[in-house]
N, C-alpha and C positions, 0 to 999 in steps of 0.2 A: 503494500501499500504504499503512495507517492505521499510524504504530509513534508507537509512545507509552515516555521512556526517562526514567525518574527517578533523581537521583542525591545522593550530597550529606548522608543521614540517619548518622544517628550514635549514640554513645551521651554525653549531655552530660550536666553536673551543674544545680538547680535553678539561675535564676537567668543559666547560659549561652544562646551562640547558635549558631545553625546558620545556612546558606545553603544550601536546597533547588535542584535544577536539573531541568529538561526539558527534552530533545530529541524535538522532535515531528517527522513528517513536515507540509510545506506544505498539503497534501488534510485535515487538521483544526485547522493553527496557522492559516493564510489564512483573514482576513475572517470570525473566530472572534471570541465574546466565549469566553477562557478561563479559567480557576478550578484550585485547589488543595483538593483535596476530604483529609479522612484515615477511618481507619478503626481503632479502639480492639477490644481484643481484647472480642467477647461485642457489641461494637454496633454500631450499622448504619453506612455512609458516610455523615459530612455534610461540607457544605460547609464553607470555610473562608474564599474568599477569592477573588474576581472579579475581573478584568482585562477592559475593553473593548477592544476596538481602536487605540484612540488614546487607551490608557493610562489611561480612567478604572477608580480600582479603587472597591471595597466590602467589605467584612471581616464576621463572624462576633462577633458581640458579643462572647463571651469571649478574641479576636484581637487587636482594636482596640490599635491604639495599641503592639503588643507587634510583629505581623506586617509586614510591607510584601509585599507582590505585585507583580512590574517583570516588562517580557517587551523580547526583540528582536524586533523583526518581519524586522528582514531575515534574521537568522541560524537563527530560526522554535525560538524558545528565551522559555523558561518561570522564573522564579528566585521564589525564595518567603525572603526574609530576615525571621531567626525569634527573636528576643532575649528575653531574660528569662524564661525556659522555663520551664514548670511540669510539675509531675508530669503532669498532667494533659492536657500535648503529647503525653503519648507514644500513637504512632498508626505507624501505617503511610501514610505521603503519599503521595499519586497526585493526576495532575495529569489534564486533560481538558479536553472545552470547557465551555462552561458548561452544565448542565441537570440535570432531575432522574439523580442518578442510577443508579438502576432502569431508564429510559429509554437509558442510553449503552451500546455493545454491544460496543464493544474500552475496555477498560484494558492499561495497565502495568502491570508486577509492581510498581513501587511504590517507596519504599523507605523504611528502619523508620528512628523516630526515637527513641529511649526517654531519658528524661531520669529519673535519679536519680543518688540519692548513695551 
């Protein structure tokens, strides 16, 4: 059974930090490049960060230097450390295997991140 459970979101002031977690089932986590995505109100879901099975990260330009993606392969858990948060980072954040969002069949409930003063 596919399972993706995101957590760690919340309300934070600009410049603040949050650490997101994603508990995934082994069927989707093992042997897959994993990713974080986000969807802001009225916008399409977009790719934020990617991490290979060996831990090599890739970031979209807007989060480079501020976000860090990591994974614990023993616990099937994905993380996203978000620092220097900006209002434009406000979105629902989702984890999933890497791919085109419209082609991925299953999504978790996501976790809301709101950056506001």
